[in-house]
C-alpha positions in Angstrom: -55.9 -43.3 7.8 -53.6 -43.2 10.8 -52.2 -46.6 9.8 -51.0 -45.1 6.5 -48.3 -43.0 8.1 -45.1 -44.9 7.7 -42.5 -42.8 9.4 -41.4 -39.4 10.5 -38.0 -38.2 9.4 -36.0 -35.6 11.3 -34.7 -32.9 9.0 -32.6 -30.4 10.9 -33.2 -26.8 10.1 -32.0 -23.4 11.3 -34.8 -23.3 14.0 -34.4 -26.8 15.1 -35.6 -30.2 13.9 -38.6 -30.5 11.8 -40.3 -33.9 11.6 -41.4 -34.8 8.1 -44.3 -37.2 8.0 -44.0 -39.7 5.2 -47.0 -41.8 4.1 -46.7 -45.4 2.9 -46.3 -45.7 -0.9 -49.8 -46.9 -1.3 -51.1 -43.7 0.3 -48.9 -41.2 -1.4 -50.5 -39.1 -4.2 -51.1 -40.9 -7.4 -53.7 -40.0 -10.1 -56.6 -41.7 -8.4 -56.4 -40.9 -4.7 -56.5 -37.1 -4.6 -59.4 -36.6 -2.1 -58.0 -39.0 0.5 -54.5 -37.7 0.0 -55.5 -34.1 0.3 -57.4 -34.7 3.5 -54.5 -36.5 5.0 -51.8 -34.0 4.0 -54.1 -31.1 5.0 -54.4 -32.6 8.5 -50.7 -33.1 8.8 -49.9 -29.6 7.7 -52.5 -28.2 10.1 -51.1 -30.2 13.0 -47.6 -29.0 12.3 -48.7 -25.4 11.8 -47.7 -25.3 8.2 -51.0 -25.2 6.3 -50.8 -21.4 6.1 -47.7 -21.7 3.9 -49.5 -24.1 1.6 -52.8 -22.2 1.3 -51.0 -18.8 1.0 -52.4 -17.3 4.2 -48.9 -17.0 5.7 -47.2 -14.6 3.3 -43.4 -14.1 3.0 -42.2 -11.1 5.0 -41.3 -7.9 3.3 -37.6 -7.3 3.1 -36.4 -4.1 4.9 -34.7 -1.7 2.6 -31.4 -0.3 3.9 -31.0 3.4 3.6 -27.5 4.7 3.3 -26.4 7.3 5.8 -25.2 10.4 3.9 -21.4 11.1 4.3 -21.4 14.4 6.1 -18.5 13.6 8.3 -15.8 16.0 9.0 -12.2 14.9 9.6 -12.9 15.1 13.4 -16.0 12.8 13.3 -15.9 9.2 12.2 -17.8 8.1 9.1 -20.7 5.7 9.9 -19.8 2.3 8.7 -23.3 0.7 8.8 -26.5 1.3 7.0 -29.8 1.9 8.9 -33.2 0.5 8.1 -35.9 3.0 7.4 -38.5 2.8 10.3 -41.4 2.7 7.8 -39.9 -0.3 6.0 -39.5 -2.2 9.2 -42.8 -4.2 9.5 -42.6 -4.4 13.3 -42.3 -0.6 13.6 -45.0 0.0 10.9 -47.4 -2.3 12.8 -46.8 -0.5 16.1 -47.3 2.9 14.4 -50.5 1.8 12.8 -51.7 0.3 16.1 -50.8 3.5 18.0 -52.7 5.5 15.4 -55.8 3.3 15.6 -55.8 3.3 19.4 -55.3 7.0 19.8 -58.3 7.8 17.6 -60.3 4.8 18.8 -60.4 3.6 15.2 -59.6 0.1 16.2 -63.1 -0.4 17.7 -64.9 2.6 16.2 -64.9 4.3 19.7 -63.8 7.7 20.9 -61.3 7.4 23.7 -62.4 8.8 27.1 -60.1 11.6 28.4 -57.8 10.5 31.1 -58.2 6.8 30.4 -55.2 4.9 29.5 -55.9 1.4 28.2 -53.0 -1.0 28.1 -51.7 -1.4 24.6 -51.7 -5.0 23.3 -48.4 -6.1 22.0 -48.2 -6.3 18.3 -47.6 -9.7 16.7 -44.0 -10.0 15.8 -43.4 -10.3 12.1 -41.9 -13.5 10.9 -38.2 -13.3 9.8 -37.2 -14.3 6.3 -35.0 -17.2 7.4 -37.8 -18.6 9.6 -40.4 -18.2 6.8 -38.1 -19.9 4.3 -37.5 -22.8 6.6 -41.2 -23.3 7.4 -42.2 -22.9 3.7 -39.6 -25.5 2.7 -40.9 -27.9 5.4 -44.5 -27.5 4.1 -43.3 -28.0 0.5 -41.3 -31.1 1.6 -44.4 -32.6 3.3 -46.3 -32.2 0.1 -43.7 -33.3 -2.4 -42.2 -36.2 -0.5 -45.7 -37.7 -0.3 -46.3 -37.7 -4.0 -45.6 -41.1 -5.6 -46.4 -40.4 -9.2 -43.3 -39.0 -10.8 -45.2 -37.4 -13.7 -47.0 -35.2 -11.1 -43.8 -34.5 -9.2 -41.9 -33.5 -12.3 -44.2 -30.5 -12.9 -42.7 -28.5 -10.0 -39.4 -26.6 -10.3 -36.8 -26.9 -7.6 -37.3 -24.4 -4.9 -41.0 -23.9 -5.6 -42.9 -22.6 -2.6 -45.4 -24.7 -0.8 -48.2 -22.3 -2.0 -47.1 -22.8 -5.7 -47.1 -26.6 -5.3 -50.4 -26.8 -3.3 -52.3 -24.4 -5.6 -51.1 -26.2 -8.7 -52.2 -29.6 -7.3 -55.6 -28.3 -6.2 -56.1 -26.7 -9.6 -55.2 -29.9 -11.4 -57.0 -32.4 -9.4 -60.1 -30.5 -8.3 -60.8 -29.5 -11.9 -60.4 -33.2 -12.9 -62.7 -34.3 -10.1 -65.3 -31.7 -11.1 -65.2 -33.0 -14.7 -65.6 -36.6 -13.4 -68.6 -35.6 -11.3 -70.3 -33.9 -14.2 -69.7 -36.9 -16.4 -71.3 -39.2 -13.7 
């Protein structure tokens, strides 16, 4: 199947160039080559670190909700011009608080901490930012849709559909059809 890859196109994005892998027309998704196409596109998405966007395991980040600062300023003090983000709505802070709580009680491993021991705290995984998530999701969606030849299949997706919406729709359609064909055989 390596010979079926025709080219890679550089599509600049906010985080740098993303190479889109385009299959030859004969290897793009039609109505009869689902299994081979799915295997190829899955491999491409895995290699590029984008499969989680297609299968839904990489979820979009929660948006932080800004909290207004009450206007308690007196004429001598300036009024705050900015809004602050609630610490509990910040996923990074929430993850750190949850981790601190689990480690202080030993809940992370079901253990009771020994007095006087101080284990180093592992760094929490940084949450993905909205712009980064949007860019990666768009790259995954482009890998899928640009490798569909059949316009009837392609026309089922709205503009701006997420990679997960596109991938799950394709899987539902073609795997159900393949199951029916297998039963008929």
